[in-house]
Backbone as a printed PyTorch tensor [residue, N CA C, xyz], in Angstrom:
tensor([[[  3.9960,  -5.4650, -17.4380],
         [  2.5730,  -5.4680, -17.6910],
         [  1.9710,  -4.1950, -17.1050]],

        [[  1.1370,  -3.5350, -17.8630],
         [  0.4710,  -2.3150, -17.4410],
         [ -1.0100,  -2.6260, -17.2690]],

        [[ -1.4120,  -3.1810, -16.1010],
         [ -2.7900,  -3.6300, -15.9530],
         [ -3.7740,  -2.4760, -15.8590]],

        [[ -5.0250,  -2.7600, -16.2420],
         [ -6.0850,  -1.7710, -16.1100],
         [ -6.4910,  -1.7090, -14.6480]],

        [[ -7.3300,  -0.7780, -14.3130],
         [ -7.8400,  -0.6480, -12.9540],
         [ -8.5980,  -1.9210, -12.5830]],

        [[ -8.0140,  -2.7250, -11.6980],
         [ -8.5920,  -4.0290, -11.3760],
         [ -9.9400,  -3.9220, -10.6890]],

        [[-10.2380,  -2.7770, -10.0840],
         [-11.5330,  -2.6140,  -9.4320],
         [-12.6670,  -2.5890, -10.4420]],

        [[-12.4200,  -2.0950, -11.6320],
         [-13.4820,  -2.0060, -12.6370],
         [-13.3500,  -3.0630, -13.7330]],

        [[-12.2080,  -3.7010, -13.8360],
         [-11.9750,  -4.6640, -14.9120],
         [-12.8220,  -5.9200, -14.7250]],

        [[-13.1130,  -6.5760, -15.8390],
         [-13.8820,  -7.8140, -15.8200],
         [-13.1020,  -8.9050, -16.5420]],

        [[-13.5430, -10.1340, -16.3470],
         [-12.9680, -11.2700, -17.0660],
         [-14.0090, -11.7830, -18.0490]],

        [[-13.6030, -11.9240, -19.2910],
         [-14.4670, -12.4610, -20.3430],
         [-14.1170, -13.9300, -20.5120]],

        [[-15.1290, -14.7990, -20.5300],
         [-14.9050, -16.2380, -20.7110],
         [-15.6860, -16.7310, -21.9210]],

        [[-15.0240, -17.5520, -22.7170],
         [-15.6500, -18.1500, -23.8930],
         [-15.2590, -19.6240, -23.9270]],

        [[-16.2260, -20.4970, -24.1490],
         [-15.9640, -21.9360, -24.2510],
         [-16.3690, -22.4190, -25.6350]],

        [[-15.6430, -23.4190, -26.1240],
         [-15.9490, -23.9660, -27.4520],
         [-15.5530, -25.4290, -27.4920]],

        [[-16.3950, -26.2480, -28.0960],
         [-16.0840, -27.6570, -28.3230],
         [-15.4700, -27.8090, -29.7060]],

        [[-14.4380, -28.6250, -29.8030],
         [-13.7780, -28.9160, -31.0730],
         [-13.7850, -30.4230, -31.2930]],

        [[-13.9670, -30.8380, -32.5230],
         [-13.8860, -32.2650, -32.8680],
         [-12.4350, -32.7400, -32.9030]],

        [[-11.5010, -31.8100, -33.0450],
         [-10.0910, -32.1440, -33.1530],
         [ -9.4860, -32.3940, -31.7720]],

        [[ -8.3390, -33.0500, -31.7690],
         [ -7.6530, -33.3580, -30.5160],
         [ -7.1650, -32.0830, -29.8380]],

        [[ -6.9670, -32.1690, -28.5280],
         [ -6.4310, -31.0310, -27.7770],
         [ -5.0680, -30.6290, -28.3210]],

        [[ -4.2590, -31.6110, -28.7140],
         [ -2.9280, -31.3120, -29.2650],
         [ -3.0260, -30.4880, -30.5430]],

        [[ -3.9430, -30.8690, -31.4190],
         [ -4.0730, -30.1550, -32.7000],
         [ -4.5810, -28.7280, -32.4920]],

        [[ -5.5430, -28.5660, -31.6030],
         [ -6.0700, -27.2360, -31.3150],
         [ -4.9840, -26.3810, -30.6490]],

        [[ -4.2930, -26.9460, -29.6870],
         [ -3.2310, -26.2250, -28.9730],
         [ -2.1460, -25.7700, -29.9440]],

        [[ -1.6840, -26.6870, -30.7770],
         [ -0.5780, -26.3830, -31.6910],
         [ -0.9110, -25.2670, -32.6760]],

        [[ -2.1810, -25.1320, -33.0370],
         [ -2.5790, -24.0870, -33.9860],
         [ -2.2680, -22.6900, -33.4520]],

        [[ -2.3450, -22.5080, -32.1370],
         [ -2.0780, -21.2050, -31.5240],
         [ -0.6050, -20.8240, -31.6060]],

        [[  0.2680, -21.8050, -31.7770],
         [  1.7120, -21.5410, -31.7390],
         [  2.3900, -21.6560, -33.0900]],

        [[  1.6350, -21.9600, -34.1220],
         [  2.1660, -22.0960, -35.4810],
         [  1.7500, -20.8680, -36.2860]],

        [[  2.7010, -20.0080, -36.5960],
         [  2.3910, -18.7440, -37.2770],
         [  1.6830, -18.9630, -38.6130]],

        [[  2.0050, -20.0490, -39.3220],
         [  1.3610, -20.3070, -40.6180],
         [ -0.1360, -20.5590, -40.4610]],

        [[ -0.5300, -21.1850, -39.3530],
         [ -1.9490, -21.4370, -39.0920],
         [ -2.5760, -20.2440, -38.3730]],

        [[ -1.8840, -19.7400, -37.3530],
         [ -2.4270, -18.6520, -36.5330],
         [ -2.7520, -17.4180, -37.3630]],

        [[ -1.9730, -17.1230, -38.3770],
         [ -2.2330, -15.9350, -39.1990],
         [ -3.5840, -15.9990, -39.9050]],

        [[ -4.1540, -17.2150, -40.0010],
         [ -5.4340, -17.3790, -40.6850],
         [ -6.6320, -17.2250, -39.7500]],

        [[ -6.3950, -17.2300, -38.4330],
         [ -7.5240, -17.0900, -37.5140],
         [ -7.2890, -16.1080, -36.3740]],

        [[ -6.0830, -15.9480, -35.9200],
         [ -5.8100, -15.1850, -34.7060],
         [ -5.7490, -13.6910, -34.9900]],

        [[ -6.7340, -12.9550, -34.4960],
         [ -6.8400, -11.4980, -34.6310],
         [ -7.0720, -11.0390, -36.0670]],

        [[ -7.3790, -11.9540, -36.9650],
         [ -7.6910, -11.5990, -38.3480],
         [ -9.1570, -11.1750, -38.4280]],

        [[ -9.3970, -10.0080, -38.9950],
         [-10.7690,  -9.5150, -39.1140],
         [-11.3080,  -9.8060, -40.5130]],

        [[-12.6320,  -9.8750, -40.6540],
         [-13.2230, -10.1580, -41.9750],
         [-12.8450,  -9.1350, -43.0400]],

        [[-12.6560,  -7.8780, -42.6440],
         [-12.3540,  -6.8350, -43.6310],
         [-10.8720,  -6.5070, -43.6990]],

        [[-10.0700,  -7.0920, -42.8080],
         [ -8.6400,  -6.8230, -42.7950],
         [ -7.8550,  -7.8710, -43.5550]],

        [[ -6.5460,  -7.6640, -43.5890],
         [ -5.6360,  -8.6150, -44.2270],
         [ -4.4420,  -8.8050, -43.2940]],

        [[ -4.1860, -10.0510, -42.9140],
         [ -3.0560, -10.3390, -42.0310],
         [ -1.7800, -10.1700, -42.8530]],

        [[ -0.9650,  -9.1900, -42.4760],
         [  0.2370,  -8.8860, -43.2520],
         [  1.5140,  -9.3650, -42.5740]],

        [[  1.4110,  -9.7600, -41.3090],
         [  2.6090, -10.2550, -40.6180],
         [  2.1750, -11.1470, -39.4580]],

        [[  2.8700, -12.2600, -39.3110],
         [  2.6160, -13.1670, -38.1880],
         [  3.9460, -13.7430, -37.7330]],

        [[  4.2670, -13.5070, -36.4760],
         [  5.5270, -13.9690, -35.9160],
         [  5.2530, -14.5130, -34.5180]],

        [[  5.6870, -15.7390, -34.2570],
         [  5.4440, -16.3700, -32.9670],
         [  6.7160, -17.0620, -32.4970]],

        [[  7.1350, -16.7440, -31.2830],
         [  8.2560, -17.4110, -30.6270],
         [  7.6440, -18.2720, -29.5170]],

        [[  7.3380, -19.5480, -29.8210],
         [  6.5190, -20.3790, -28.9330],
         [  7.2690, -20.9870, -27.7440]],

        [[  7.5900, -20.1310, -26.7810],
         [  8.2510, -20.5800, -25.5470],
         [  7.8800, -19.6060, -24.4480]],

        [[  7.8930, -20.0480, -23.1850],
         [  7.6440, -19.1040, -22.1060],
         [  8.6490, -17.9520, -22.1860]],

        [[  8.1310, -16.7400, -22.1530],
         [  8.9780, -15.5590, -22.3190],
         [  9.1050, -15.1270, -23.7650]],

        [[  8.6650, -15.9860, -24.7000],
         [  8.6980, -15.6550, -26.1250],
         [  7.5580, -14.7110, -26.4740]],

        [[  7.7760, -13.9310, -27.5000],
         [  6.7870, -12.9450, -27.9310],
         [  6.0600, -13.3930, -29.1810]],

        [[  4.9110, -12.7450, -29.4190],
         [  4.2360, -12.9030, -30.7040],
         [  3.8340, -11.5250, -31.2070]],

        [[  3.7210, -11.4330, -32.5270],
         [  3.2850, -10.2110, -33.1940],
         [  2.4200, -10.6140, -34.3710]],

        [[  1.1940, -10.1300, -34.3690],
         [  0.2830, -10.3470, -35.4830],
         [ -0.1360,  -8.9540, -35.9600]],

        [[ -0.0290,  -8.6990, -37.2700],
         [ -0.3860,  -7.3860, -37.8060],
         [ -1.4920,  -7.5640, -38.8310]],

        [[ -2.6420,  -6.9780, -38.5310],
         [ -3.8150,  -7.0280, -39.3970],
         [ -4.0020,  -5.6460, -40.0180]],

        [[ -3.9610,  -5.5690, -41.3420],
         [ -4.1440,  -4.2780, -42.0350],
         [ -5.6430,  -4.0410, -42.1820]],

        [[ -6.1170,  -2.9720, -41.5420],
         [ -7.5400,  -2.6240, -41.5380],
         [ -7.7130,  -1.2380, -42.1320]],

        [[ -8.3660,  -1.1640, -43.2750],
         [ -8.5920,   0.1210, -43.9470],
         [ -7.2990,   0.9200, -44.0920]],

        [[ -6.2180,   0.2410, -44.4650],
         [ -4.9410,   0.8900, -44.6880],
         [ -4.1200,   1.1340, -43.4380]],

        [[ -4.6240,   0.7530, -42.2820],
         [ -3.9120,   0.9490, -41.0220],
         [ -3.4410,  -0.4080, -40.5110]],

        [[ -2.1690,  -0.5050, -40.1450],
         [ -1.6220,  -1.7380, -39.5810],
         [ -1.8790,  -1.7640, -38.0810]],

        [[ -2.6910,  -2.7330, -37.6550],
         [ -3.0340,  -2.8840, -36.2390],
         [ -2.2250,  -4.0500, -35.6850]],

        [[ -1.3150,  -3.7290, -34.7540],
         [ -0.4460,  -4.7470, -34.1510],
         [ -1.1120,  -5.3620, -32.9320]],

        [[ -1.0750,  -6.6890, -32.8730],
         [ -1.5240,  -7.4480, -31.7080],
         [ -0.2630,  -8.1010, -31.1620]],

        [[  0.1280,  -7.7190, -29.9530],
         [  1.4010,  -8.1830, -29.4180],
         [  1.1940,  -8.8820, -28.0780]],

        [[  2.1110,  -9.7750, -27.7780],
         [  2.0110, -10.4610, -26.5000],
         [  3.2730, -11.2230, -26.1650]],

        [[  3.2890, -11.7000, -24.9310],
         [  4.3930, -12.4950, -24.4110],
         [  3.8110, -13.7270, -23.7360]],

        [[  4.3320, -14.8850, -24.0970],
         [  3.8500, -16.1260, -23.4980],
         [  4.3370, -16.2400, -22.0600]],

        [[  3.4100, -16.5220, -21.1650],
         [  3.7060, -16.6850, -19.7500],
         [  3.8290, -18.1710, -19.4250]],

        [[  2.9090, -18.9630, -19.9750],
         [  2.9090, -20.4000, -19.7170],
         [  2.5350, -21.1540, -20.9820]],

        [[  3.2710, -22.2170, -21.2590],
         [  2.9640, -23.1130, -22.3690],
         [  3.0800, -24.5300, -21.8240]],

        [[  1.9330, -25.1680, -21.6420],
         [  1.8770, -26.5290, -21.1170],
         [  1.0520, -27.3640, -22.0890]],

        [[  1.7170, -27.8560, -23.1300],
         [  1.0450, -28.5880, -24.2030],
         [  0.5020, -29.9100, -23.7040]],

        [[ -0.7090, -30.2590, -24.0080],
         [ -1.7610, -29.5160, -24.7100],
         [ -2.8080, -28.9540, -23.7640]],

        [[ -2.4310, -28.6660, -22.5360],
         [ -3.4240, -28.3200, -21.5190],
         [ -3.6620, -26.8270, -21.3210]],

        [[ -2.5950, -26.0350, -21.3520],
         [ -2.7520, -24.6230, -20.9720],
         [ -1.7810, -23.7330, -21.7410]],

        [[ -2.3190, -22.5920, -22.1540],
         [ -1.5410, -21.5530, -22.8160],
         [ -1.9650, -20.2340, -22.1800]],

        [[ -0.9780, -19.4540, -21.7680],
         [ -1.2800, -18.1770, -21.1290],
         [ -0.3360, -17.1230, -21.6850]],

        [[ -0.8930, -15.9340, -21.9690],
         [ -0.0510, -14.8650, -22.4910],
         [ -0.5740, -13.4980, -22.0850]],

        [[  0.3770, -12.5560, -21.9610],
         [  0.0350, -11.1550, -21.7940],
         [ -0.2440, -10.6130, -23.1860]],

        [[ -1.1880,  -9.6760, -23.2860],
         [ -1.6970,  -9.2790, -24.5900],
         [ -2.0310,  -7.7970, -24.6200]],

        [[ -1.6970,  -7.1540, -25.7420],
         [ -2.1110,  -5.7620, -25.9350],
         [ -2.2620,  -5.4400, -27.4150]],

        [[ -3.0380,  -4.4090, -27.6600],
         [ -3.2480,  -3.8770, -29.0120],
         [ -2.9820,  -2.3750, -28.9080]],

        [[ -1.7150,  -1.9650, -29.0800],
         [ -1.3220,  -0.5720, -28.8450],
         [ -2.1180,   0.4650, -29.6400]],

        [[ -2.6410,   0.0960, -30.7910],
         [ -3.4150,   1.0410, -31.6060],
         [ -4.6560,   1.5160, -30.8400]],

        [[ -5.2230,   0.6300, -30.0290],
         [ -6.4540,   0.9400, -29.3070],
         [ -6.2350,   1.3000, -27.8440]],

        [[ -5.1710,   0.7800, -27.2170],
         [ -4.9710,   1.0150, -25.7950],
         [ -3.5290,   0.6960, -25.3940]],

        [[ -3.0510,   1.3970, -24.3970],
         [ -1.7210,   1.1070, -23.8680],
         [ -1.7680,   0.0100, -22.8110]],

        [[ -2.9510,  -0.4300, -22.4600],
         [ -3.1260,  -1.4290, -21.4100],
         [ -2.7200,  -2.8230, -21.8830]],

        [[ -2.2460,  -3.6250, -20.9320],
         [ -1.9170,  -5.0270, -21.1760],
         [ -2.8820,  -5.8830, -20.3760]],

        [[ -3.4040,  -6.9230, -21.0070],
         [ -4.3330,  -7.8260, -20.3570],
         [ -3.7400,  -9.2350, -20.3660]],

        [[ -4.4330, -10.1700, -19.7730],
         [ -3.9410, -11.5530, -19.7000],
         [ -4.9850, -12.4890, -20.2960]],

        [[ -4.5270, -13.3740, -21.1890],
         [ -5.4010, -14.3660, -21.8090],
         [ -4.9100, -15.7530, -21.4110]],

        [[ -5.8370, -16.5900, -20.9540],
         [ -5.5270, -17.9750, -20.5840],
         [ -6.4240, -18.9000, -21.3920]],

        [[ -5.8130, -19.9300, -21.9480],
         [ -6.5510, -20.9200, -22.7280],
         [ -6.3160, -22.2770, -22.0900]],

        [[ -7.4030, -22.9230, -21.7060],
         [ -7.3230, -24.2660, -21.1650],
         [ -7.9820, -25.2330, -22.1250]],

        [[ -7.3820, -26.3980, -22.2650],
         [ -7.9470, -27.4250, -23.1340],
         [ -8.1740, -28.6930, -22.3220]],

        [[ -9.3630, -29.2470, -22.4780],
         [ -9.7350, -30.4640, -21.7720],
         [-10.0400, -31.5330, -22.8150]],

        [[ -9.3460, -32.6490, -22.7220],
         [ -9.6050, -33.7580, -23.6440],
         [-10.9850, -34.3460, -23.3660]],

        [[-11.6930, -34.6460, -24.4190],
         [-12.9920, -35.2980, -24.3180],
         [-12.9170, -36.6320, -25.0400]],

        [[-13.9440, -37.4320, -24.8720],
         [-13.9610, -38.7250, -25.5650],
         [-13.7700, -38.5220, -27.0710]],

        [[-14.3760, -37.4720, -27.5790],
         [-14.2000, -37.1010, -28.9900],
         [-13.8460, -35.6200, -29.0380]],

        [[-12.6280, -35.3020, -29.3650],
         [-12.2150, -33.9080, -29.4690],
         [-11.7990, -33.3110, -28.1400]],

        [[-12.1050, -32.0170, -27.9820],
         [-11.7070, -31.3190, -26.7620],
         [-12.6090, -30.1190, -26.5290]],

        [[-12.5110, -29.5910, -25.3230],
         [-13.1860, -28.3470, -24.9890],
         [-12.1170, -27.2970, -24.7320]],

        [[-12.3040, -26.1220, -25.3200],
         [-11.4100, -24.9950, -25.1100],
         [-12.1220, -23.9930, -24.2080]],

        [[-11.4530, -23.5760, -23.1450],
         [-11.9740, -22.5630, -22.2400],
         [-11.0050, -21.3950, -22.2690]],

        [[-11.4730, -20.2450, -22.7470],
         [-10.6460, -19.0520, -22.8620],
         [-11.1110, -18.0260, -21.8360]],

        [[-10.1640, -17.4790, -21.0780],
         [-10.4410, -16.3990, -20.1350],
         [ -9.5580, -15.2090, -20.4890]],

        [[-10.1800, -14.0630, -20.6320],
         [ -9.4540, -12.8290, -20.9370],
         [ -9.6680, -11.8900, -19.7500]],

        [[ -8.6240, -11.7000, -18.9580],
         [ -8.6970, -10.9160, -17.7230],
         [ -8.3870,  -9.4450, -17.9700]],

        [[ -8.8460,  -8.6220, -17.0440],
         [ -8.5540,  -7.1820, -17.0270],
         [ -9.1400,  -6.4260, -18.2090]],

        [[-10.3050,  -6.8720, -18.6860],
         [-10.9900,  -6.2000, -19.7910],
         [-11.8220,  -5.0570, -19.2090]],

        [[-11.7460,  -3.9120, -19.8440],
         [-12.5830,  -2.7880, -19.4110],
         [-14.0480,  -3.1650, -19.6060]],

        [[-14.9170,  -2.8530, -18.6450],
         [-16.3250,  -3.2550, -18.7350],
         [-17.0000,  -2.8130, -20.0320]],

        [[-16.6690,  -1.6260, -20.5110],
         [-17.3090,  -1.1320, -21.7330],
         [-16.8510,  -1.8920, -22.9900]],

        [[-15.7830,  -2.6970, -22.8690],
         [-15.2890,  -3.4880, -23.9970],
         [-15.5850,  -4.9790, -23.8470]],

        [[-16.2770,  -5.3670, -22.7770],
         [-16.4950,  -6.7890, -22.5050],
         [-17.2790,  -7.4810, -23.6130]],

        [[-18.3750,  -6.9010, -24.0460],
         [-19.2020,  -7.5210, -25.0880],
         [-18.4350,  -7.6290, -26.4060]],

        [[-17.7490,  -6.5580, -26.7850],
         [-16.9530,  -6.5460, -28.0150],
         [-15.8270,  -7.5790, -27.9390]],

        [[-15.1990,  -7.6930, -26.7750],
         [-14.1180,  -8.6590, -26.5800],
         [-14.6490, -10.0830, -26.7020]],

        [[-15.7840, -10.3510, -26.0830],
         [-16.3900, -11.6890, -26.1720],
         [-16.7180, -12.0430, -27.6210]],

        [[-17.3180, -11.1210, -28.3430],
         [-17.6650, -11.3690, -29.7490],
         [-16.4100, -11.5740, -30.5920]],

        [[-15.3560, -10.8170, -30.3000],
         [-14.0970, -10.9750, -31.0230],
         [-13.5070, -12.3640, -30.8280]],

        [[-13.5000, -12.8530, -29.5820],
         [-12.9660, -14.1990, -29.3280],
         [-13.8400, -15.2690, -29.9740]],

        [[-15.1440, -15.0740, -29.9840],
         [-16.0280, -16.0540, -30.6460],
         [-15.7090, -16.1130, -32.1360]],

        [[-15.4860, -14.9530, -32.7500],
         [-15.1250, -14.9070, -34.1680],
         [-13.7920, -15.6240, -34.3970]],

        [[-12.8230, -15.3870, -33.5300],
         [-11.5130, -16.0340, -33.6490],
         [-11.6560, -17.5500, -33.5310]],

        [[-12.4520, -18.0010, -32.5800],
         [-12.6310, -19.4460, -32.4120],
         [-13.4070, -20.0580, -33.5690]],

        [[-14.3360, -19.3140, -34.1560],
         [-15.0110, -19.7840, -35.3830],
         [-13.9870, -19.9910, -36.4930]],

        [[-13.0940, -19.0210, -36.6510],
         [-12.0650, -19.1210, -37.6990],
         [-11.0840, -20.2520, -37.4080]],

        [[-10.7690, -20.4590, -36.1320],
         [ -9.8980, -21.5800, -35.7640],
         [-10.5510, -22.8910, -36.1510]],

        [[-11.8320, -23.0290, -35.8510],
         [-12.5660, -24.2400, -36.2040],
         [-12.5380, -24.4650, -37.7180]],

        [[-12.7130, -23.4130, -38.4870],
         [-12.6500, -23.5100, -39.9600],
         [-11.2790, -24.0100, -40.4030]],

        [[-10.2190, -23.4820, -39.8020],
         [ -8.8550, -23.8690, -40.1960],
         [ -8.5520, -25.3230, -39.8640]],

        [[ -9.1360, -25.8320, -38.8080],
         [ -8.8470, -27.1870, -38.3890],
         [ -9.7480, -28.2230, -39.0490]],

        [[-10.8420, -27.7700, -39.6540],
         [-11.7920, -28.6990, -40.2960],
         [-11.2570, -29.2270, -41.6080]]])
């Protein structure tokens, strides 16, 4: 892992309520057929490759073609505790050589679940963009599960 300068880095947090079970929401992150429809897919891009090895130490690769450029989103799973916690190291080499850490926690509710996402080591100047990106991803996840 090549962390950013921790003195200046920030953590971005996003929470979302889902009507679906924690198991269903959790499983969507590890199923390439579903994940390719929401994870790192942009409105103007086209997901051209999705590969997920869903185990601790396993890697994932999502490639979104944006204006003719293939943007790779890569990571390695650190923790997989179904359906409570998913943690992975994450980078987008096209934009930065830095690696960050994303943690997803799921809490069962009487109806559905709450997802709490934390993205650590984000450069301060990218915090707002990162937050908006995760909100868009979670919107798309909700669409896929509905």
